N, C-alpha and C positions, 0 to 999 in steps of 0.2 A: 737402271739405277747404277750410277758410278760413284765410287768413293776414292778420295785422294789420300786419306790419312786414317789408318785403322789402329785402334788401341786394343790389346789383348791382355787383360789381367791374368796373371798366372800365380798359382799357389802351390803347385806340386801334386795335384790330384790327377787321376787318369783323364778326366774330362778336359784338362788343359790341352792335351794332344789334339783332340778333335777340334777345339777352338782355333788352335794354331793352323791346323790343316785347312779349315774353312777359310780363315783369314788369308792364307796363301792362295787359295783358289780365287777368292774375290780380288786379291791384289793383282793376280796375273791378268785378269780380264780388264781391270780398270787402271793398271799401272800405279797402284797405291803403295804408300809406305806403311810398314807395319812396325809398331813398337810394342814389345811385350814388357809388362810392368809387374814387378813383384813388390808388394808393400809389406814391410815389417811393422807390425803394430807395437808401439811403445806405451807402456803403462804410464798413467798420469803422474805417478810418484817418481818418475825418472825423467831426466832431461831428454829432449828429442834427439840430441846428437850422441846419446849413449851408444856404445858399440858392444853388442853381444856376439862374440866370435862364433858361437854355435849357430845362432840365427843367421848371421852374415854368410857363413859357409853353406848352410842349407839353402839360402836364397840364391847364392851364386850357382849352386848345383842345379836348382830348378831352372834358372835362366840358361845355363849351358845345355840342359836337356831340351828346352824348347828351341834353341838354336839348331840342334841336331834334327829335331822334328821338322823344322822349317826347311833345312837343307834336303832332307829326305823327300819332302813335298815339292822340291825344286823351287823353293822360295827363299827369301831373305828377310831378316828382321833385325831391328835394333833392340837392345835390351836396356832396361832402366830398373834400378833398385832404389826404392824410396823408404823412408822411415816416417811414420805418422801416428797420430793417436788412434785414428780409425781409418781403415782401408777404403771404405766407401767414399768418404769425403775426399781423401787423397786422389782416388781414381777420377772422380767427377772434376775436381780442380785440375788435374793433369790433362784430362780430355779437353777442357776449355783452353788451358794454356797452350796446348799443342794444335789447336784448331782441328780436333778430331771429327771426322764425318761419321764414324761407326765404331761402336764398342762391341767386340765379340767375346762373350764370357762363357767359359766352360764351367758347368756346375755339376756337382756330384748328385747321384740319386739318393734321396733321403726319404724314408717312410716311417717316421716315428709315430706311434699311436694311430696308425692306419690312414693318415692324411699326408698328401704331398707337401713338402716344406721347402721354402727358400731361405737361405741364410740372410743375416742382417746386411752384409755387404751387398749382395745381389739386390735385395729389396731397396736399399738406399740408391744404388746406381739406377735401377729401373725408375724410381720415383723422381730423381733429380738430374739425370743426364739430359743435356741439351741437344743430343744427337740420337739417332736410332741405336737401340741395344738389341743384339741378337744373342740368344742363349743356346748353347750346345749342352743339353743335359745328357749325362751318362745314362746308358740303357738300364732299365729296371732288371733286376735279376730274375731269371726264369723261376716260375713256381715249381716246386718239387711235389710230385704226387705220392 
């Protein structure tokens, strides 16, 4: 299986690093382009073009970090910062607009109330993406005895 265009949503959690590293490995073998996307979600009571300096600075730091992760993995990627009402919709729309062949998502380990959980963004992308979606879940913490 070869891919030409890979999208990696990043949010600033530790699982992002694994997703970027995996995307770099895939890109090397298939000479694919990688785009890392950070989506800032804007509340409905604010205009979409509102700029929150703290959110923008945090998003830029996340994108700079994943660029470093890609360089360490001997890969390269482009970065994109988007503002949208919901991240899932923005990611699926971006994947379609860019002609993405694969989405690689890093997801944190969550175990509330004893069951494995996926966030709403991940659920939306899995349900609506028109291309394959690969998940890199953060490892479960070791049980302490």
